[in-house]
Structures are given as structure tokens and as C-alpha cells.
N, C-alpha and C positions, 0 to 999 in steps of 0.2 A: 411532769411540769407542763403547764399550758403555754399557749402561743404568747400571751402577754408577758409571762415570766421569762420566756426565752428571749423575747425582744429586749426586755429590761437588762438581762444579764450581758447582752452584747456591749452595753455602754457606748453605743454609737447612734448618731442622729439619723443617718440615712442607711437604707438597705436596698440591695439590688434584687430583682425578681428571682434570679437564679438562687439566691440565698433563701428567699422566702419559700421556695419549693422544699427546702430541707427542713424548714421550721413548721410550715403548715402542712400537716399530713392530709392527703386526699386520695380518693380511689381512682379518679380520672380527671381529665382537664376541666370539664364542666363543673365538677365539684370544687376543684381548686379555684376557678373563677368566682364561684358563689361565695366561698370563704374569704377571698381577698376583698370582694365588694362589701361583705359584712364587716370586715375590719375597717374599711374606709368609712362605712356608714356609722360605725360605733365610735369614730373619732380616734381610732388607734393608729391608722395609717393615712397619709395624704399623698396621692400620686403626684409625681413631678411631671406635669403634663407637657408633652412635646410630641407632636404628631409623627416626628421622625424617630422617636424613641419608644416604639411599641414592639411587641414580640411577633407581629405579623400574622397572628392566628385569629380565628373567628370563634367566639368574641375575643377582641384583642385586649391585652393588658399592657400598661406602661412598664418600662424596664426599671424605673427607680422610684422609691417611695421614702417619705420622711416619717420617722417614728414620732408620734405626737404624745404618747403617754410618758409620764415621768415617774420615777421612784418616789414614794412618799418621803424617804430619807433625803432625797435631793431637794425636795420642797423645803424641808427643815434647814438644809444647808443654805439654800437660797435666802431664806428669811434671816439666817444668822449672818450671812455676808452683807445683807442690806443694812444691818445694824452695826457694822464695823466702823471704826474711826475713819474720818475722811482722809487720813494719811495714807490709807491703802487704796489700791487700784480696784475698786468695787466692781466696776463694769467688766473688767478683765476676768475677775474671779467668777462672776455670774455666767460668763461664757466659757469658763474653764473649771467646772466643778471638780474634776478629778485632780487638778493642780491644787485647788483649795484644800481638798481632803489630805493631800500630802503635807501641806503647810500648816494645817489647822491647829495642831496641838501647840506648837511654838508660837504661832501667829496670834492665838487668842490671849496668850500671856502678854505679848507685846501690845495688843489691842487694849488690854486693861491698863497697862502702863501709860499708854498715850492718853487714856481717858482720865486717869486719876493722878498721874505723877509727871505730866508733860513738862511742868515747870523745872524739873530736875535736868532737863535737856539744855537749859540755858547755861549750865556750867560744863565745860569740856573736861572729860576725864579719860583715862586710858581705855583701850579696847576691852581688856579683861575686866576692868572695874565696872564698865558699863554692862557687860554680859552678866556679871554676878548680880548687879543691881536690878536687872530686869528679870533674869531667869533663875538666879540662884546657882548658876554654874558658870564659872569664869571662862571656860573655853567654848561656850555656846556659839559665839560669833565666828568660830573657826570651823563649825560643822557645815557639811554640804547643804543641809536643809536651810540654815540661816543665810548662807551665801545666796541660795536660790530665792529666798524670801526678799532679801534686800535688793537683788537685781530685778525681780518681778515687779516690785513696788517702787523702784527708784529711791530707796531709803538710805543709800550709802552715807550721805552727808547729814541726813536728818537726825541720826542718833548721836551726832556731835561727840565723837571720840577721836583720840589720837593714837597712832601706833607708837608704842614705847620703843625708843631707840635701842639698838643693840648695846648692851652695857660694855664699857671698856674699863680696863684697869687704868686709873688715873691718879695723879697726886697733884693737887692744887691747894697749897696752904691757905690761900685767901682769894676768893672770887671778887674781881673788881673790873672796872672798865678798862678797855684797851689792853687786855692781857696778851702776852705772847706765850703760847704753849708749844712745847717741843714734842712732836710725834716721833717716837722711838720704835724702830722696827723690831729689835731683838730684846728679849726678856732680860738678859744679863746687863745690858747697857742701861735699860730702864731702871733696874734695881740699883745699879751703881749710882746713877744720878739722883735717884730718890734718897739714897743714903747720904749723899753730899748735901742735898737740900736739908734733910733733917739735922745733920751735924751743924750746918751753918746757922740753923735757926734755934738750936737747943739752948744757946746761951744768950738769947736776945729778949729774955723775959716774956712778955705777952705779945710783943710786936712780931708780926709775920713778915719775912723777907723772901725775895726770890734769890736767884744767883746770877752773877755776871759770868757768862761762859764765852770765852774767847772774844770778849768785847761786846757780847750781845746779852741783853737782859732777858732772862727766862723766868716766867712766873709759875709755870707748872709743867707737868709731864703727862703724856698719853701713850700707853703701850698699844702699838698697832696690831699685835697678835696675827702676824702673817697676812693672809689675804682677807681677813675679816675687815680690815680698814679700807679695803678697796670696794666694798659693797656699795651699790648706788645710794647716795645721800647719807652715808654713814656719819660723816663728819658734820654735815649740815644739820642732821637730826640731833646729834649730840650737842652741837653748839646751841641750837634752839631750845631743846628740852632740858638739858642738864645745866647749861651755863646761863642761858637767857641774856647773853651779852655778846656784842660783836667782838670777835676774837681774832687775833693774828696767829696763824699756825706756821711753824717751821718743821720741815721733814728731815729726818736723818735715818739712813739705812746703810746696808752693805754696799760697797762699791763693786758691783757685779751686774750682769745683765738682768737678773731677777729683781735686785734691789732698785735698779734704775726704772725698770718697767713698772714696779709697784708704785713708785712715786708718781709716775706719769698717769697711772690709772686712778690713783687717789685724787689727783687734780681734776681729771676728766669727769669723775663720778660726783664731784662736789664743786661745781662751778660757782655756786653762790658763796662759798667760803673762801677766805683769803689764805691760801696755802702756798708757801714758797719753800724752796730748797734752802737748807741751812748750809750755804756754800762754804762758809769759813771752816766748819767742822770736817767737811770732806777734804779741804785743802790741808788741814792738820793731819788727817789720816795719811795723805800722800807724803806730807813733809817728813813724817817720822818713819816712813817705810822705805826700805831699799828694795828696788825691783828684783834684784837677784835673790832676795830672801823670801819673796812672795810665793804662796802656794798656788798650785793649779786648781781651777774650778773642778771639783770632783763630781758633783751631781749634774745631771743633764739640764741645761738651761736653754731657753729659746733665745738665740742670738739675733733672730730676725726682728729686731725692734728698732724704732726710730730714736736715735740718740740725740737728735738735734736740739730738742727742747731742754733736755738735761744739760747738754754741753754749753748752751747759751748762757748759763749762769756763771761760767768760768772765764778767766783770762786765757789768752792764746797759750801761755806757758803751761797752764794746768790742763787745757784741752789736749795738748800733745802728750802729756804724761798719762792722762786717762785713756786715750786711744792706744797708746803703747801697751799699757797694762791689759786692756781688753783684747787687743790683737794677739797677745801671747797666751790668751786664755787663763790669765791670772786674776786674782781678786784681792780686795782688802775688806775684811770683816769689821763690823763696828767694834768688836772686842779688842782691836788694836789699841783703842783709847780706853785702857783699863782704869781701875780706880786710882792707881798710883799716878798715871799720866794725867788724868783729868783733875786730880787733886792738885797737881802742879801747873795746871793750865789756866790759872787765874779764875778758878771757880769760886769767887768770893761773893759774900752777900752784898746786896745794894739796897 
């Protein structure tokens, strides 16, 4: 392999004199000097001239050189980059050919899309739908290469896609304005209420009704699925993408440390949504429970939580009862309001 090939294989713009000694084979120093000068004369190397950066020998050589020759393939890549869509960072790629080589395969597909189908970007579609539309692979935008391409070219918003909200189990007989949807922490309670919804609507011909639950009109149900409901913007995204209407949410969970903490995290992670505690149903849970018959909290729970925001929803009487229950490490699960109890708790249609 000749000197030029060795310099090209380094894929680096600059080279130090010490490294040149390993590349340029010579019998003695004078021979080495002549070969370096020949490379400079042939336009292969250009010395970085600095009188304080020589080797101190006679004749002297500079300590650093710029490699001027380029691979023919790189010339082809440069021409390719220059013909990319203006949506890409062309100048950045020209100075970072190696990055372009890593991006090239997926980037050229996107380049063709920009040139031929850019009008399709006027309509916002889901992330996976956009990936399939451009690359024919629905998970492409989740790959490390595509994440790198988007970041390198500042294209995160240009592709005009939305992140599909985490799907929830819901039951909403009819979507309408100003709905009130009850978020239910546990599966059994969600299923029980859904059963009541369906029974109350089964004999109403084609007209869809909600239910009156403890004096509160409920239009639909949303199953929280544990901590899934506490993910950042989970309710906000659901409300925007699935309902597309401003909605009122009520929350109902277990009366224990975990349930209280879950409600407060849901509110914190979804500040743009109107989420309130379904206070009346917690009062009903307390009203039908006798403290001496309550069970101890069996699983380990974090008791170091702020109860103030939760307790602010209750009267002084109920605050004292809740504090007494928690201080004794007792709890009331949602399931205390079973199908029989809820069926007799004025769950009628409206």
C-alpha cells in the first residue's frame, strides 16, 4: 500500500510529523525530508506553518500537516450531498462526510419523499403511520439512525407527526361537549360501573344516556390501569387525541397512601386537564365502612406523601375520619362499593 492510500485510510484531515515517519518509509533523515517535500510539491500535504512548531533539525520540518487528497468516493458523496433537499443541513454534511455515510441509506429515502411527496406533510398523522409512509417500515422513526438524522437536521417538527397516546380501556356511550368522565383506579370497579351503564341504557331504544352517581352526572368511564395513568401528559394526550373535546375528569381510587399519591401524581402530570377528586364517592366509602372492621394495609406503601391537597377536598368531619384510618394503617378499597351497593346508590340514567 502506497503513501497516498495509507493517508486516505486514516480518514483524518490532519497528520503529525511523528505519524508521517511511520507512513513514509525512508532510509535516513535526509531521504525522509525529500519525500515530505515531494508530497507537499505534489499537493498531497500542506504544512501548517508555524516557526515555533518545527522539529528543530537541519533541514527543519513542520510538526503538523493537512492532508489535501480526497477519496474519489468522497467526491461522489459530496456531489450527492449538494443535490439533497434544502430541508437537510447540507453544509454540515459536507464537513462531516463520515456522518453522512452513516445516515445515507435512510436519508436518501427521506430526501426523495421531500422532493416528490412533501405535500403529504401538510396533514398530521401518527408517528408510525409517517414512518411507514416514508420508509415502508412503521418503526423506522424509533431507530437510533433516524433519531440521529432528525437531530442532526433539526427535523423533529418538519415531519409533522403526533405521538399516539397510550391506549386506555374506556367506556363512553356518546362523545359530546362538556362530558364528565370518571377515572377508576381498579379493574373490578370499572367493570361494575360499565355493567351499570350498559344495563341503564339497554332499554332506552337508540338514545344514549349517562348515569347519575351519588348526585353527579357521569358520561363515561376510564380505567387508570395502575401507574399507567400517572405517566406525563397521559390524560392530556388522551383528551386531545381520542376525545377532541374539553372534558371534566373525576378521579376515584382506593383510600390508602398509594391511591392518594396516585391521584396527586395524575393531577401533577396533567396540569392542562380538569381533574378533580370524586369527593362524594370517597365519603360514601367511609360512610358504609366501620373502622373496627377495616383491614390493615398489607403491601408496603410509601407513607411519606403530602396529604394536604387530597384532604382539602373534604369537610373537617371526613378529614378526621381519613386521618384516623391512615394513622392506624388501615385502608378502604374501591371494591367496598360493589355492584349491589352501587346499584342501590342512585345510579340511574339521566
